N, C-alpha and C positions, 0 to 999 in steps of 0.2 A: 532420297530415292534408293540408296543402298540399304539392303536389308541386313539384319543382324547375322553375323557369321559369314557374310559374303563381301567383306572389305576388299578393296582392290590392291592397295599398297604397291603402286607403281610410281616411278619417278616421272616427272613431266617430260623429261627427255625420252624415256622409253615409250611413252604414249605418243609423242610426236613422231617417232620412227614408225609407229603402226599406221599413221595417217598421212605420212609424207609431209609433215608440218615443220615449221621453223619456230624454235623457242626464242622468245624475247623475255629475258629475266632469268630467274634461278631454275636451271634445268634439273637440279637435284631435289627440287621440291617434291615431297611425297604426297601423292593423291590417294585418298582413301574412299572416295565416293563419287557419285555422278548425280547431278540434279539440274532442274531448271534454274534460270538466273535469279528469279525471285525467291525460290524456295531453298537455294543452296545454303549449306552450313560450312563451317570450317573444315578444310580438307577436301571439299568437293571440287570437281571439275564441272564447268558449265560451258555454254556457248552463246555467241551473239551473232545472229545472221541478219537481222533487220536493223538498219541504222536508227530507226525511230526509238529503239530500246537502248541506244547508246548511253543515256544518263544512268541506267541501271549498273553500268560498270563501276560507278562511284559508290553505290550503296550495297551491292551484293556482298554476301559474306563468303563467296566462293574463294578458294585458294588460287584458282587460275581459270582462264577463259579461252575457249577456242574462238578465233575471230577470222575475218577475211584478211587477205594479204594487203589490203589497203590500209589496215590499221597500223600506225607507226609506233605510237606510244600508248600506254595504259597505266592505270594506278595499281596494277598487280600483274604478275606474270601471265603471258599469253602464248598460245600456239597459233601462228599465222598459217592459214590454209586457203586453198582455192575455193572450197565450198564448206563453210562452217557447219551447216546443217547435216550434210552428208558425212562429214568427218565425225561429228558427234554421234550420229547413228552407227557408224562403223565402230567407234569406241565401245558403245553399248553392246553391240552384237558380239564383239570379241571378248570384252572383259566381264560383261554381265548378261550372258545369253538367257533368253526367256525360258522359263521352265514350263513349256507348253506340252500338254499331254494330248495325244491323238488316240482315238479309238482304234481297236484292231479287231479283225474278224467280222463275221456276219451274225447279227443277233437273231435268235429264233423267231422273233416277231416280224422280221423283215419279210416282205412279200415279193417274190421274184416271178415274173410272168413267163409264159411259154416262149421258148426259143430265145430268151434273153441271154446275153453273153456277158459274163462277169470276169474281168481280168485277174491277174495275179495280185495277191496282197491287197485286195479291195476291202474297205471297211464299210459296213452298212449298220447304222445304229437302229435302235428300236423303232418299229412302225414305218420304216422306209418302204416305199412302193416303187418297184422297178417293173414297168409294164411290158407287155409282150414285145419281143423282137428288139428291145433296147440293147445298147452296147455300152458297157462301162469299162474304161481303160484301166491299165495296171496302176495300182497304188492310189487310186482315187478314194477319197473319204467322203461319205455322205452321212450327214448327221440326222438326228431323229426327226421323223415326221415329214421328210421331204418326199416329193413325187417326181418320178422320171417317166415321161409319157412313152407311148408305144413308138417304136422306130426312132427314138431319140438316140443320139450318139454322143457320149461323154468321153473326152480324151484321157490321157494318163496324168497322174499327179495333180488332179483337181481337188479342190476343197470346197464342199458345198455344205453350208451351215444349216441349222434346223429350219424346218418349215419353208423350204424353197420349192417352188413349182416350176419344173422345166417340162414344157408341154410337148406334145407329139411332134416328131420329125425335126426337133431342134438339134442343131449340130454345135458341138463345143470342142475347142482345141485342147491343147495340153496346158497344164499349170494355171488353169483358170480358177479364180476364187469368187464365190458367190455368197453374199451375206444374207442373213435371215429375212424372211418375208418377201423376197424378190420373186417376181413372176416373169418368166421368159417364154414368149410364144403365145401370149394371150391374143385374142382376136383384135385385129386392127379396127379402128372406129370408122366403119364404113356403112352408110345408110343412104338409100335413095328415097326421096320424099315424093310421093305421088298422091294427089288429092288430099294433102294434109296429113297423110300417114307415112311413117318412117319404116321402110322395108330394109331388112338386113341384107347386106351384100356379102356373100361368102368370102372368107379370107383363107385361101387354100395354099398360101406360100409358107415360108418357114423363117427361122432366125439362124444366122451363123455367127458364133462367137469365136474369134480367132485366138491364137496362143497368147498366154501371159496377160490376159485381160483380168481386171479386178472390178467387181460390181458390188456396190454398197447395199445397205439394207433398204427394203421396201422400194426397190426400183421396178419399173414395168417396161418391158421391151416387147412391143407388139410384133406378131408375125406379119409378113408381107401379104398383100392381097394376091399377088403372083410373085414368083421368084423369092428373093431373100432380103430380110432386114439384116444388115451386116455391121458388126462391131469389130473394128480393125485391131490388129495385133498390138499388144502393149498398151491399149487404151485403159484409162482408169476412170470409173464412174462413181460419184459420191452417192450418198443416201438420197432417197426421195426424188429421183429423176424419172421423167416420162419420155420415152423414145417411141415414136409412132411408127406405123407400118411403112415399109419400103425405104426407111432412112438408111443411109450408108455413112458410117463414121470411119474416117481414115485412121491410120496407125498412130499410136502414141499421143492421142488426144486426151484432154482432161475435161470432164464434164462435172460441174460442181452442183451441190445440193439444190433441189427444187427447180432446176432448169427443165424446160419443156421444149421438145423438138417435134414439130408437126410433120405430117407424112410426106415422103418422097423428097425430103431435103438431103442434100449431099454435103458432107462435111469433110474437109481435106485432112491432111496429116498435121500433127503437132498443133492442133487448134485447142485453144482454151475457151471454154464456155463457163462463165462465172455464175455465181448463185442467182437463182430466180430469173435468169435470162429466158426470154421466150422467142422462139423462131417460128415464123409462118412456114407453110409447106411449099414444096417445089422451088426452093432456092438453093444456091450453091455458096458454101463458105470456103474461101481459098486457104491454102496451106499457111500455117503459122499465124493465122488470124487470132485476135483476142476479142471476145465479146464480153464487155464489162458487166458487173452485177446489175441485174434488173434491166438489161438492155432489151428493147423491143425491136427485134430484127425483122423488118418487113420487106427487105430486098437483098439481093446478093451482096456479099462482102468480099472484096478482092483479097488476094493473098497478102500476107505481111502487113495487115491493117488492124488497128485497134479502134473499135467503135463502142459508143455508150449512149445512154439516154433513150427516150421514146418519142418519136421513132428513132432508131439507132442511126447515128451519124458519126463521122470521124471524131475521135475523142477530143482533140483540141477545139474543134468547132462546138462540140457539146458543152465543154467547159466555159467557153465564151458566152454561149446562150444562157447557161445557168447563172453566170455572173450578172448578166443583164436582168434576168428575172429577179434575182435577189435585190436589185436596186429599184424595182418597181414601186415599193411603198415610198421611197425617197422621191422618186420622179413624180408620183401623184401629189405629194406634199408641195413640191416645187410648182407643179401646174396650178394647184389651188392658189398659191401665192401670186402667180402670174395672172390668174383669172381675176383676183381681187384688184390687182394693180390696173388691169385693163378696164375693169368696171369703173374704177375711180377716175381714170383718165377720160373715159367716155362721159362720165357725169360732169367732169370739169368742162369738157368741150361743149357738152349740151347746155350747161349753165351759162358758159361764156357766149354761146351763140344766141341764147334767149335774151341775155342782157344786151347784146349788140343790136338785136332786132328791135328791142324796146327803145333803145336810144335813137335808132334811125326813125322809128315811128313817131 
């Protein structure tokens, strides 16, 4: 992972001090690079956060490993920390900062509408369109081909990657990151069916994205029919997520790829919605709930609950049901054997009864 000319050359003890870690082994060991546990070479520092990868501790070529505090012994020097993943990320950010280049200034091809307000040190790349009466906060960067609708308001220090559409009247807080292909403020899916024809219901609300939200690529967040669709402060949304109109997502929630949330659903704080989970509309998900991958959520979920399966139910219950289902082929085989035995017994009884009747006759 370390590039030529950017060797670290720090002792394990020095690195441990940066991350409030405890060295077990040779603290004077020199670390010259950083890498994943599978890819690591001699001199590299790596990390182990998930216990399922513990066997890799025996095979990795890494010189040392950042581990959890629960790790007592290891076949090589370790740094014990409270959170190995975060500690490793901190080491990377301090010792190998990313050489990321951001655009500066406003490109001549950018189009800025009437009465639009552009803050200090804003960067607009080629072919960005900022429509009439929009507001762009200080130090916000908008990459090529993105569109900011009329009366939209973008906060300070935001980062909007290429080909993002932020529609009219959408409000966005500070330090929001939006990745390519995402559409915020598209019309909610609202139609009234009369005599077999679908008539569009106007969607006149908006979307509010609060501070420190990150939105992945190709996400769609629909505007409310009335009022606001809200994404709470600190929430992180993965790629390819659909959030329908009038949804409210609480602070610091995680929504993973290909999840779909139907209209007017209310999601609490610190909720985790795993990949491909689907939620019906007009339900409430309590704080700290976890919706497992591919969960089909058809009714409200209480706070501090983990659900899985379809229809979603408490995770332990879902696991028991899955275990029963996996045994169905065996149960069918056993039933066939029992059926054969019953048929044989019935035949013997029938033959015995016939012989007895003949004897009496």
